[in-house]
N, C-alpha and C positions, 0 to 999 in steps of 0.2 A: 091189154097186157102192159105192165109197167116197164119202163126202160131200165137197163142194167145200171146199178149203182157204180160209182167210181171203183169201189173195191172189187165188185164183180168183173168189171172191165179189166182191171189190173191182173186179176187171177186168171181170167180167160186168156189174156195175151201171154202171161207167164207159162201157162200150160202149153200153148203153141210153141213157145221157145224151148221147152224142156228137152226135146230130143237133141237139138243143137248144143245145148248147154251140157248135157250128158256126154255127147261126143267130144266136146272140148275138154271136159274134165278127164275123160279116159285117155285122151291123147297126151295130156300133161302128166297123168299118173304113170304112163308107160315110159316116159322119158324125163324123169325128174332131174333137177339141177340144185346144187347146194351152194349157199353163200350169197355174196353180193353180185356176182357175175352170172347171169342167167340168160345167155343170148338166145337160146332156142325158145325159152318161155316168153321172153320179151317179144320175139318175132310172132309167136302165136297170138299174143295179146293184141299186137298192132294189127294183125290180119283180122282178128275178131271184131275190132273197133272200126275197121275201114268202112266208109260209106255212111257213117252215122252223123256226119257234119260236126265232128268234135274238133277242138283245138288240141292236137296231140303233140306232146313233147317227151323227150327221153333224157332230160336233164342237161346240164352244161357239158361241153365237149370233154372236159377232164373229170366227169363224174365218176365217183367210186362205185356206182351201182348201175345196173341195167334196169332201173325203174322206169315206169311209164306214168306220166301225168296227163290226164285228158280233161279238158274243160268243156262242159256242155252249157252253152249260153241259152238262157230262157228268152222268150219272146219279148219280155218287158224287164226293165231294170229291177233290181232287188238284191237281197243278201245272198251270201254264198253258203252252201252246205258241202261238207267233205264226206265222201264215202271211201272206205279203205278196204283193200284185200291184199294179203301177203302172198308171195309167190314161191318161196324157196322150200326145198325138201330137206331131209335129214340124211346123214351118212349111215343109214340103216339098210341092211340087206333084207328085202321083203320075203316073207315066208307064206304069203297067201297064194292059193291056187286060183288065180283069176286070169281070164283071157287077156287082160290089159295090165297084168302085173309088171312091175319094173324088173329089169334084168341087168341094170348097169351098176348095181352096188349102192344105189341111193334109193330113197323111198319117200313118198308123200305120206309119212306116218303121222302127220299132224293135221292133215286135211286141207292144206293150203291150195291144193288143186281145186277143191270145191270152192274155196274163197275166191279164186280167180274167176271161175266160171260163173259164180253167183253175182260177182260185181259186173262182169260183162253183161249178164242178163239184166241187171238194174240199169246199166247204160242204155241198152236197147229199149227198155220200157220207158225210160225217161225221154230218150230222143224222140220217141213216137208221141210224146206229150209235151213237146217243147212249147207249143202255143199256150199251154196252161201255166207255164212257169214264169213267175216274176222273180228273177234271180238266176244264179248260176250254180252248177254242181261241179265240184272237183272230184275226179275219180283217181284215187291214189293206188296204183299197182306197185307193191313194195317188195323188193328182194330183202334177204338177209335178216329176217326176224329171228331166226334160230341162233341167237348168240352173237350176231354181227352188228346189231344196232342200226339196221337199215332205215328204220323210221327216223331216227335222229339225223342220219345223213341226209335224208330227203327233206326234213324240216330245215336243216342248215342250208340246203341248196335252194330253198324257197318254195316248197310245195304249198305252204300256207298263204302265199301271195300269188299263186298261179292265176287266179281269176281277176286279180286287181283289187280285191277286197278280202279282208281277213274273214275266215269262216265264222258264222254265228253258231254252228253246231257241227259235230263230227260223229259218225257212227261206223262201227265195224261189227262183223259177225264171225264167230269162230265155231266150227262144228266140234262135237264131242260125243262120246257114247251117252245115250239118253233116249227117252221116248221120242220116236221119230216125229219131227215137225214141231216140237215144243221149244219155244224160246225162253231163256231165263237170264235175268240180270238182277242188279241191286243198286241202290244209291250208295254213294261213298266208295270206300275201298272195295274193289272187286277182285283184284289179284295182287299178289305180293310183289314188292321190289326184290330184285335179284342182285346179290353182292358176292364177290369172290374173295376168299381169305386164303392167303399163302403164308406159311410160317416155316422158316428154316432154322434149325437149332445147330449151332456151330460148337464143336468140341475139339478134341485132338485124337487123331486116329492111332491105331496100334494093332498089335497082334491079338487075335481073339483069345489066346491063352493067358494074356497079361492085361486084363481090364484095369487093374490098379495102376498101370503105367500109362494109361490113356485117359481121355475125358470122353466117355461114351455118350453120344447124343441120342442113341436109340431109346434108352429107358426114359429120358426126359421127354422125347416125342410121344412115347406110348402113354406116359402120365398125362401129357397135354391133351391127347385125344379124349380121354374120359373127363378131364377137368373142363374142357370146353362144353361138353354136354351138361355137366352139372351146373356150370356157370349160367347157361341159358335158362335152365329150369328154376334157378334160385335168385337170379339177379334181374329178371324181366317179368313184368306183369303178364299174367296169363290172358288178360283181356286185350293186350296189345302183343300178340304172339310173335315169337321168333322161332324159326326152324333152322338149325345148323346141322349139316350133314358132312362129316369128313369122308371124302370120296377118293382121295389119293394119298398114298403113303410111299415114300421113296427113301432108301438108305443105300448101303454099300452093295457091291456086286460080287465080291469074293466071300465065300462062306467063312473063312478063317481070318477075316480082317475087320477090325472095328473101324467104321468109316469116320472121317473127320466131320461129316455133317449129315443130317437127316431132315427131311421136309415133309410137310403135309399140305394138301389142298382141300378146301371145303367150300360148299355153296351155302350161302346164308340168305334166308328169305325173311323179309320184314314187312310190316304194314304201316310204318310211320317213319318220318324223317328223324324223330327223336330217338327211335331205336337204333337207327344207323349211326348217329353220332355217338351214342353210348357204347355200341358194339366196337367202334374203333378204339375207344379207351379201354374197355374191359378185356378185349382179346389181346391187346398189346401188354396190358398190365399182367395178365395171366401168363403169357408166353415168356416175358422177361423174368418174371418171378420164378417160374418153374425151371427155366433154363439156369438161372443163377443158383438155385438150390442144388443143381447137379454140377456146378462149376463151369457151366457153358454160357453162351450168349445166344440171343434170338434175333432174328431178322423178320419183321412182320410187314406184310402188305395187305391192306384192306381196300378193295376197289368196288365202287358202285357201278353195276352194269346197267340195270334197268330200274327206273323209279317205280313206286307203287302205282298201279293202274287205278285211278280214282274217277268214278263216274259222277258227273254232275247230277244232283238229285232230280232236278227238273227234266233233264234230258232222259234219264233212266225211266222216269214216270211216263214221259211222252212216248218213248220207244215201246213200252209195254202196252200203252193205250192204242198206239198205232197197230201193233201186232194183233191185239184182240179185236180191234175194229175191222181189220182186214181178214183175219183167219177164224175168228170166233172165240167164244169164251173158253178159257182153259189153255189157250195156246201161248199165253204169256204168263210166266210165273216169277215170283220174287225169290231169289236165293237167300237162305237164312244167314249164311256166313260167307266170307270171302274164300277164294281158293289160294293156296300158297304157291302155286305156279306163277310164272311171270310172263309179261307180254310187252313188247316195245311200242305198241299203240299208246302206251303211257306217255311217251314223248309228245304225241299229238294232244292228248287230253290234259297235259300240263298247260297248254296254251289256248285250247279251244274247249268250251263246255260241250260235253258230248257223252256218249254211252257206248260201251262194248257189251255185246250180248253173246250168249252161247246158244247153239241150236242143236238139239238132240238129233242124231243121225244114225242110230243103230238100225241095222236091217231087221226085217221080220224074222222071228224065231231066235233072236239074240237077246239075252238078258243083260241089260245095261249094267246091272250090279256086278256081274261076274265076267263080262267080256274084257278082252284086251283093251287097254287105255291108249290114249295118244302117245306116240313115240315108240310103241311096241311094233315089232315086225309083223305082228298078227292083227293089228287093229283094222277094223272094217267100217267103212262109212257107206250109207245108202245114198246114191246121188239122185234118188227120187225127190230129195228135199230141195233141190236146186231151184225149182219153180217158186216155192214159198220163200226161199232165201232171197232170190232176186226181187220178188214182189215186195217183201218186207223192207229191203233196203230202199227201193224206189219209193215206197209209201212214206218212209221217214223223211226223205228229201221233199216229197210233195207236201207233207204236213207243213213244212216251213215256207215253201215257195209257191204253192198253188194259190191262184187268186181268181 
């Protein structure tokens, strides 16, 4: 009888860990926390890592986050690989009928509870293989991905220097509706950069019955909403797409009063730095021009929130090769186009060659094409994928460090 291959061994050990990982995921799911301060989640992670012989830290004393950085030292010197899992939930009221459903007004509607459990599993698999490692693994448990820039804070606080050497590769996995257990990624731009646009049109208030005696900012703002959509479709190359969605409108409070100002807020998604630079110019030009045409003025703020998530081509190819070598043909696929959602792992990938992957996690009997998507109060993920998720992350680190 032939001895088990390294892949067989990794999958066998991951299968043994699966009940514990499912238990951790469901504990986190039932008690989600939002933002940068996640004390209960941090405590659960620290408990799950205890006894593995890791160098575990929680950042500087004045850290803005409750992140966890754990360094696993290999038996021999070598490079560093970083693996990341985000930990925060969303301010969404869960509507799923699950025995472990959240009841505190927040929800792991983006699957970060699985990301935490999967990274814990990878830590356990790698700790059991410490003697095989020539190098170190940095495990980055990150709060505040959902709009708080937690990855940037942890980068600024030194996560990339945690092992004493800059990582040569970085990997992360994100669950999403899709065929269960199938990983997907692509070289180059994977997810869009996220930007925030705020415009306030200033006029002169007055009585609603006497618009001629006021400078009404509301028609100017209404014109600006449609003009922004036209601008994006006419001024930007369809092969370098921009998505601009006006999601907030605000004006007066009294029905019979023309307000002195009116404002809008929009999310703007881009796939290149050139688009961001041009959007700054075009949105300001449009806002000032339309406001002036109505006798008003405009105040424009364009803020870059997250950069484009760009996969290193070599790392993306490596990740898919590792997945298929571990799990079999067809378990790693190349995405044809980027997604216009955003991800703050982009701050890590700006400084480390690496890859971010998606993992299909739709339960049996659920059509990924019609099911609720991430951020929905009805989204469902099958935590049976946690074994494969943990094994794949561990295998990516082993690819670089096993000697």
